[in-house]
TIZALUM-865956 format. One record per atom (N, C-alpha, C, O, CB): atom name; y, z, x; residue number from 0; residue in one letter. Coordinates in nm, 3 decimals, m for minus. Glycine has a CB too. Example, Ala and Ser with C-alpha at 12.3 -4.5 7.8 and 13.67 -1.06 7.14 Angstrom:
R   name         v         w         u   resi   resn
R      N    m0.569     0.780     1.319      0      A
R     CA    m0.450     0.780     1.230      0      A
R      C    m0.330     0.780     1.320      0      A
R      O    m0.332     0.846     1.424      0      A
R     CB    m0.447     0.905     1.131      0      A
R      N    m0.225     0.708     1.285      1      S
R     CA    m0.106     0.714     1.367      1      S
R      C     0.003     0.787     1.290      1      S
R      O     0.114     0.804     1.341      1      S
R     CB    m0.060     0.572     1.408      1      S
END
This chain:
R   name         v         w         u   resi   resn
R      N    12.726     8.090    10.493      0      X
R     CA    12.827     8.057    10.596      0      X
R      C    12.815     7.883    10.536      0      X
R      O    12.722     7.811    10.499      0      X
R     CB    12.774     8.105    10.791      0      X
R      N    12.967     7.867    10.552      1      X
R     CA    12.999     7.694    10.501      1      X
R      C    12.956     7.603    10.613      1      X
R      O    12.882     7.504    10.615      1      X
R     CB    13.182     7.654    10.472      1      X
R      N    13.055     7.693    10.747      2      X
R     CA    13.085     7.564    10.860      2      X
R      C    13.016     7.586    10.977      2      X
R      O    12.963     7.688    11.022      2      X
R     CB    13.243     7.544    10.908      2      X
R      N    13.026     7.482    11.016      3      X
R     CA    12.931     7.565    11.187      3      X
R      C    13.015     7.631    11.258      3      X
R      O    13.124     7.636    11.200      3      X
R     CB    12.863     7.454    11.322      3      X
R      N    13.015     7.710    11.407      4      X
R     CA    13.091     7.657    11.516      4      X
R      C    13.177     7.828    11.493      4      X
R      O    13.251     7.875    11.579      4      X
R     CB    13.191     7.469    11.489      4      X
R      N    13.148     7.891    11.373      5      X
R     CA    13.184     8.058    11.315      5      X
R      C    13.077     8.150    11.382      5      X
R      O    13.121     8.265    11.379      5      X
R     CB    13.166     8.082    11.123      5      X
R      N    12.999     8.147    11.420      6      X
R     CA    12.867     8.247    11.447      6      X
R      C    12.839     8.224    11.542      6      X
R      O    12.787     8.112    11.542      6      X
R     CB    12.747     8.248    11.376      6      X
R      N    12.843     8.276    11.659      7      X
R     CA    12.671     8.189    11.703      7      X
R      C    12.620     8.357    11.824      7      X
R      O    12.693     8.432    11.890      7      X
R     CB    12.705     7.941    11.857      7      X
R      N    12.446     8.356    11.801      8      X
R     CA    12.358     8.425    11.837      8      X
R      C    12.402     8.562    11.934      8      X
R      O    12.496     8.556    12.013      8      X
R     CB    12.274     8.330    11.894      8      X
R      N    12.328     8.672    11.915      9      X
R     CA    12.354     8.701    11.993      9      X
R      C    12.553     8.809    11.965      9      X
R      O    12.602     8.891    12.043      9      X
R     CB    12.315     8.565    12.068      9      X
R      N    12.608     8.761    11.838     10      X
R     CA    12.768     8.801    11.809     10      X
R      C    12.736     8.942    11.758     10      X
R      O    12.643     8.941    11.678     10      X
R     CB    12.865     8.694    11.680     10      X
R      N    12.799     9.086    11.790     11      X
R     CA    12.778     9.181    11.726     11      X
R      C    12.882     9.173    11.583     11      X
R      O    12.996     9.158    11.626     11      X
R     CB    12.792     9.296    11.823     11      X
R      N    12.883     9.176    11.465     12      X
R     CA    13.009     9.136    11.333     12      X
R      C    13.008     9.298    11.241     12      X
R      O    12.916     9.349    11.177     12      X
R     CB    12.935     8.958    11.191     12      X
R      N    13.116     9.334    11.260     13      X
R     CA    13.096     9.391    11.112     13      X
R      C    12.998     9.414    11.018     13      X
R      O    12.886     9.380    11.055     13      X
R     CB    13.150     9.338    11.050     13      X
R      N    13.007     9.469    10.889     14      X
R     CA    12.920     9.474    10.789     14      X
R      C    13.042     9.577    10.697     14      X
R      O    13.117     9.671    10.725     14      X
R     CB    12.746     9.539    10.838     14      X
R      N    13.004     9.484    10.559     15      X
R     CA    13.151     9.584    10.492     15      X
R      C    13.023     9.567    10.323     15      X
R      O    12.987     9.455    10.286     15      X
R     CB    13.409     9.454    10.484     15      X
R      N    12.993     9.649    10.277     16      X
R     CA    12.897     9.682    10.137     16      X
R      C    13.019     9.689    10.026     16      X
R      O    13.132     9.738    10.019     16      X
R     CB    12.791     9.859    10.146     16      X
R      N    12.921     9.603     9.935     17      X
R     CA    12.995     9.576     9.821     17      X
R      C    12.898     9.607     9.679     17      X
R      O    12.784     9.568     9.655     17      X
R     CB    13.046     9.417     9.835     17      X
R      N    13.013     9.713     9.580     18      X
R     CA    12.887     9.782     9.496     18      X
R      C    12.826     9.695     9.389     18      X
R      O    12.877     9.586     9.415     18      X
R     CB    12.934     9.916     9.418     18      X
R      N    12.753     9.679     9.292     19      X
R     CA    12.751     9.583     9.157     19      X
R      C    12.665     9.717     9.038     19      X
R      O    12.627     9.833     9.059     19      X
R     CB    12.624     9.391     9.195     19      X
R      N    12.663     9.680     8.989     20      X
R     CA    12.640     9.830     8.884     20      X
R      C    12.448     9.828     8.881     20      X
R      O    12.394     9.892     8.791     20      X
R     CB    12.733     9.801     8.659     20      X
R      N    12.381     9.769     8.962     21      X
R     CA    12.261     9.811     8.980     21      X
R      C    12.197     9.732     9.067     21      X
R      O    12.084     9.691     9.040     21      X
R     CB    12.198     9.823     8.872     21      X
R      N    12.286     9.686     9.236     22      X
R     CA    12.302     9.659     9.313     22      X
R      C    12.435     9.625     9.471     22      X
R      O    12.557     9.641     9.479     22      X
R     CB    12.248     9.617     9.253     22      X
R      N    12.364     9.590     9.541     23      X
R     CA    12.477     9.602     9.684     23      X
R      C    12.440     9.479     9.707     23      X
R      O    12.332     9.423     9.684     23      X
R     CB    12.458     9.720     9.832     23      X
R      N    12.583     9.426     9.775     24      X
R     CA    12.568     9.304     9.880     24      X
R      C    12.681     9.352     9.991     24      X
R      O    12.752     9.452    10.001     24      X
R     CB    12.605     9.130     9.804     24      X
R      N    12.658     9.177    10.101     25      X
R     CA    12.735     9.252    10.162     25      X
R      C    12.831     9.117    10.290     25      X
R      O    12.791     9.018    10.351     25      X
R     CB    12.622     9.391    10.231     25      X
R      N    12.916     9.163    10.283     26      X
R     CA    13.016     9.063    10.388     26      X
R      C    12.954     9.043    10.535     26      X
R      O    12.883     9.124    10.595     26      X
R     CB    13.179     9.139    10.415     26      X
R      N    12.988     8.950    10.568     27      X
R     CA    12.914     8.981    10.713     27      X
R      C    13.038     8.950    10.825     27      X
R      O    13.018     8.837    10.870     27      X
R     CB    12.759     8.861    10.744     27      X
R      N    13.126     8.994    10.868     28      X
R     CA    13.212     9.008    10.942     28      X
R      C    13.332     8.974    10.855     28      X
R      O    13.354     9.041    10.754     28      X
R     CB    13.188     8.938    11.058     28      X
R      N    13.434     8.843    10.902     29      X
R     CA    13.557     8.862    10.784     29      X
R      C    13.516     8.687    10.741     29      X
R      O    13.547     8.571    10.771     29      X
R     CB    13.773     8.909    10.861     29      X
R      N    13.403     8.787    10.626     30      X
R     CA    13.370     8.657    10.525     30      X
R      C    13.260     8.540    10.581     30      X
R      O    13.194     8.470    10.505     30      X
R     CB    13.523     8.571    10.499     30      X
R      N    13.254     8.535    10.704     31      X
R     CA    13.183     8.437    10.766     31      X
R      C    13.055     8.389    10.641     31      X
R      O    13.034     8.272    10.608     31      X
R     CB    13.124     8.505    10.922     31      X
R      N    12.979     8.516    10.584     32      X
R     CA    12.862     8.490    10.528     32      X
R      C    12.859     8.636    10.427     32      X
R      O    12.927     8.738    10.439     32      X
R     CB    12.735     8.465    10.651     32      X
R      N    12.762     8.604    10.332     33      X
R     CA    12.780     8.655    10.247     33      X
R      C    12.568     8.677    10.185     33      X
R      O    12.488     8.589    10.152     33      X
R     CB    12.913     8.560    10.167     33      X
R      N    12.555     8.794    10.192     34      X
R     CA    12.422     8.844    10.152     34      X
R      C    12.424     8.792     9.993     34      X
R      O    12.506     8.768     9.904     34      X
R     CB    12.406     9.024    10.175     34      X
R      N    12.276     8.790    10.016     35      X
R     CA    12.189     8.791     9.841     35      X
R      C    12.193     8.920     9.837     35      X
R      O    12.226     8.997     9.928     35      X
R     CB    12.006     8.727     9.810     35      X
R      N    12.152     8.950     9.709     36      X
R     CA    12.210     9.133     9.612     36      X
R      C    12.096     9.212     9.681     36      X
R      O    11.997     9.157     9.730     36      X
R     CB    12.187     9.152     9.371     36      X
R      N    12.115     9.336     9.681     37      X
R     CA    12.000     9.449     9.768     37      X
R      C    11.964     9.530     9.697     37      X
R      O    12.057     9.594     9.647     37      X
R     CB    12.043     9.535     9.887     37      X
R      N    11.847     9.566     9.661     38      X
R     CA    11.846     9.670     9.546     38      X
R      C    11.889     9.877     9.596     38      X
R      O    11.905     9.900     9.716     38      X
R     CB    11.653     9.646     9.481     38      X
R      N    11.899     9.988     9.504     39      X
R     CA    11.880    10.056     9.604     39      X
R      C    11.844    10.064     9.722     39      X
R      O    11.911    10.068     9.826     39      X
R     CB    11.845    10.098     9.583     39      X
R      N    11.712    10.066     9.700     40      X
R     CA    11.576    10.150     9.797     40      X
R      C    11.644     9.998     9.889     40      X
R      O    11.632    10.065     9.991     40      X
R     CB    11.330    10.169     9.715     40      X
R      N    11.666     9.947     9.908     41      X
R     CA    11.673     9.811     9.998     41      X
R      C    11.802     9.821    10.095     41      X
R      O    11.793     9.766    10.205     41      X
R     CB    11.690     9.665     9.893     41      X
R      N    11.923     9.888    10.061     42      X
R     CA    12.020    10.004    10.051     42      X
R      C    12.053     9.943    10.273     42      X
R      O    11.974     9.972    10.362     42      X
R     CB    11.911    10.230     9.981     42      X
R      N    12.148     9.886    10.289     43      X
R     CA    12.197     9.854    10.415     43      X
R      C    12.276     9.998    10.483     43      X
R      O    12.394     9.989    10.448     43      X
R     CB    12.302     9.718    10.394     43      X
R      N    12.261    10.105    10.551     44      X
R     CA    12.353    10.198    10.591     44      X
R      C    12.409    10.146    10.723     44      X
R      O    12.494    10.208    10.788     44      X
R     CB    12.290    10.336    10.600     44      X
R      N    12.351    10.012    10.764     45      X
R     CA    12.468     9.987    10.916     45      X
R      C    12.541     9.951    10.895     45      X
R      O    12.559     9.893    10.788     45      X
R     CB    12.460     9.912    11.027     45      X
R      N    12.653     9.971    11.016     46      X
R     CA    12.801     9.940    10.941     46      X
R      C    12.844     9.823    11.027     46      X
R      O    12.960     9.785    11.020     46      X
R     CB    12.927    10.077    10.946     46      X
R      N    12.745     9.755    11.117     47      X
R     CA    12.741     9.620    11.245     47      X
R      C    12.573     9.570    11.220     47      X
R      O    12.468     9.622    11.183     47      X
R     CB    12.773     9.697    11.463     47      X
R      N    12.606     9.474    11.252     48      X
R     CA    12.496     9.414    11.252     48      X
R      C    12.460     9.290    11.376     48      X
R      O    12.563     9.225    11.390     48      X
R     CB    12.497     9.367    11.119     48      X
R      N    12.336     9.231    11.480     49      X
R     CA    12.375     9.166    11.541     49      X
R      C    12.319     8.995    11.516     49      X
R      O    12.219     8.986    11.444     49      X
R     CB    12.358     9.235    11.650     49      X
R      N    12.362     8.897    11.558     50      X
R     CA    12.360     8.743    11.494     50      X
R      C    12.206     8.700    11.622     50      X
R      O    12.205     8.654    11.736     50      X
R     CB    12.573     8.619    11.526     50      X
R      N    12.081     8.750    11.517     51      X
R     CA    12.034     8.680    11.606     51      X
R      C    11.972     8.503    11.578     51      X
R      O    11.919     8.429    11.661     51      X
R     CB    11.937     8.775    11.648     51      X
R      N    12.000     8.479    11.451     52      X
R     CA    11.969     8.323    11.413     52      X
R      C    12.082     8.212    11.331     52      X
R      O    12.170     8.266    11.264     52      X
R     CB    11.841     8.335    11.312     52      X
R      N    12.080     8.107    11.336     53      X
R     CA    12.190     8.041    11.283     53      X
R      C    12.096     7.884    11.232     53      X
R      O    12.045     7.806    11.313     53      X
R     CB    12.333     8.028    11.416     53      X
R      N    12.092     7.872    11.103     54      X
R     CA    12.029     7.773    11.084     54      X
R      C    12.126     7.648    10.985     54      X
R      O    12.246     7.633    10.961     54      X
R     CB    11.896     7.832    11.025     54      X
R      N    12.064     7.613    10.966     55      X
R     CA    12.175     7.475    10.860     55      X
R      C    11.991     7.426    10.811     55      X
R      O    11.894     7.387    10.875     55      X
R     CB    12.328     7.278    11.005     55      X
R      N    12.015     7.454    10.681     56      X
R     CA    11.940     7.359    10.613     56      X
R      C    11.997     7.303    10.462     56      X
R      O    12.092     7.352    10.401     56      X
R     CB    11.805     7.424    10.599     56      X
R      N    11.909     7.183    10.418     57      X
R     CA    12.009     7.140    10.306     57      X
R      C    12.065     7.256    10.218     57      X
R      O    12.162     7.193    10.178     57      X
R     CB    11.937     7.038    10.208     57      X
R      N    12.069     7.301    10.196     58      X
R     CA    12.071     7.419    10.093     58      X
R      C    12.190     7.470    10.136     58      X
R      O    12.266     7.504    10.046     58      X
R     CB    11.947     7.532    10.093     58      X
R      N    12.248     7.491    10.302     59      X
R     CA    12.371     7.474    10.354     59      X
R      C    12.329     7.616    10.463     59      X
R      O    12.222     7.661    10.421     59      X
R     CB    12.519     7.478    10.226     59      X
R      N    12.370     7.686    10.566     60      X
R     CA    12.388     7.797    10.637     60      X
R      C    12.306     7.871    10.574     60      X
R      O    12.310     7.884    10.452     60      X
R     CB    12.514     7.848    10.652     60      X
R      N    12.188     7.950    10.684     61      X
R     CA    12.112     8.069    10.682     61      X
R      C    12.180     8.119    10.845     61      X
R      O    12.209     8.056    10.947     61      X
R     CB    11.919     8.039    10.662     61      X
R      N    12.187     8.265    10.804     62      X
R     CA    12.207     8.343    10.934     62      X
R      C    12.130     8.460    10.931     62      X
R      O    12.148     8.529    10.830     62      X
R     CB    12.351     8.383    10.959     62      X
R      N    12.046     8.505    11.017     63      X
R     CA    12.008     8.593    11.028     63      X
R      C    12.027     8.720    11.102     63      X
R      O    12.003     8.711    11.222     63      X
R     CB    11.946     8.557    11.033     63      X
R      N    12.061     8.830    11.061     64      X
R     CA    12.124     8.939    11.134     64      X
R      C    12.036     9.084    11.123     64      X
R      O    12.018     9.138    11.014     64      X
R     CB    12.276     8.955    11.073     64      X
R      N    11.977     9.148    11.271     65      X
R     CA    11.923     9.249    11.243     65      X
R      C    12.015     9.365    11.270     65      X
R      O    12.118     9.357    11.337     65      X
R     CB    11.808     9.249    11.303     65      X
R      N    11.967     9.475    11.210     66      X
R     CA    12.035     9.601    11.201     66      X
R      C    11.969     9.704    11.255     66      X
R      O    11.850     9.701    11.224     66      X
R     CB    12.064     9.635    11.077     66      X
R      N    12.004     9.807    11.335     67      X
R     CA    11.941     9.944    11.371     67      X
R      C    11.890    10.046    11.346     67      X
R      O    11.901    10.151    11.410     67      X
R     CB    11.973     9.987    11.402     67      X
R      N    11.807    10.020    11.217     68      X
R     CA    11.795    10.107    11.139     68      X
R      C    11.647    10.082    11.088     68      X
R      O    11.607     9.968    11.108     68      X
R     CB    11.906    10.107    11.045     68      X
R      N    11.582    10.147    11.042     69      X
R     CA    11.435    10.187    10.993     69      X
R      C    11.381    10.050    10.857     69      X
R      O    11.459    10.045    10.762     69      X
R     CB    11.452    10.385    10.909     69      X
R      N    11.293     9.977    10.850     70      X
R     CA    11.241     9.903    10.825     70      X
R      C    11.178     9.994    10.610     70      X
R      O    11.068    10.038    10.577     70      X
R     CB    11.140     9.866    10.981     70      X
R      N    11.269     9.986    10.552     71      X
R     CA    11.244    10.044    10.466     71      X
R      C    11.120    10.009    10.319     71      X
R      O    11.081    10.080    10.227     71      X
R     CB    11.363    10.055    10.449     71      X
R      N    11.087     9.849    10.362     72      X
R     CA    11.014     9.776    10.246     72      X
R      C    10.831     9.842    10.279     72      X
R      O    10.737     9.814    10.205     72      X
R     CB    11.041     9.559    10.269     72      X
R      N    10.819     9.929    10.404     73      X
R     CA    10.706     9.923    10.420     73      X
R      C    10.664    10.084    10.341     73      X
R      O    10.547    10.121    10.335     73      X
R     CB    10.677     9.889    10.579     73      X
END
């Protein structure tokens, strides 16, 4: 996320998946934020998520989103 005020904690937003040759990445809402790359085993199946945190750091804004699905990393 690049600007303040676009998202608020508690917002439920759509998540769109995009595929790369060996990984996936996700766009939150109407291009509010973009994820890093995820492997096939880490792939998110949810089509929407709830914003649980928005933080500004020296490197930019970080948005934390919760999804209603099992944790596959365990």
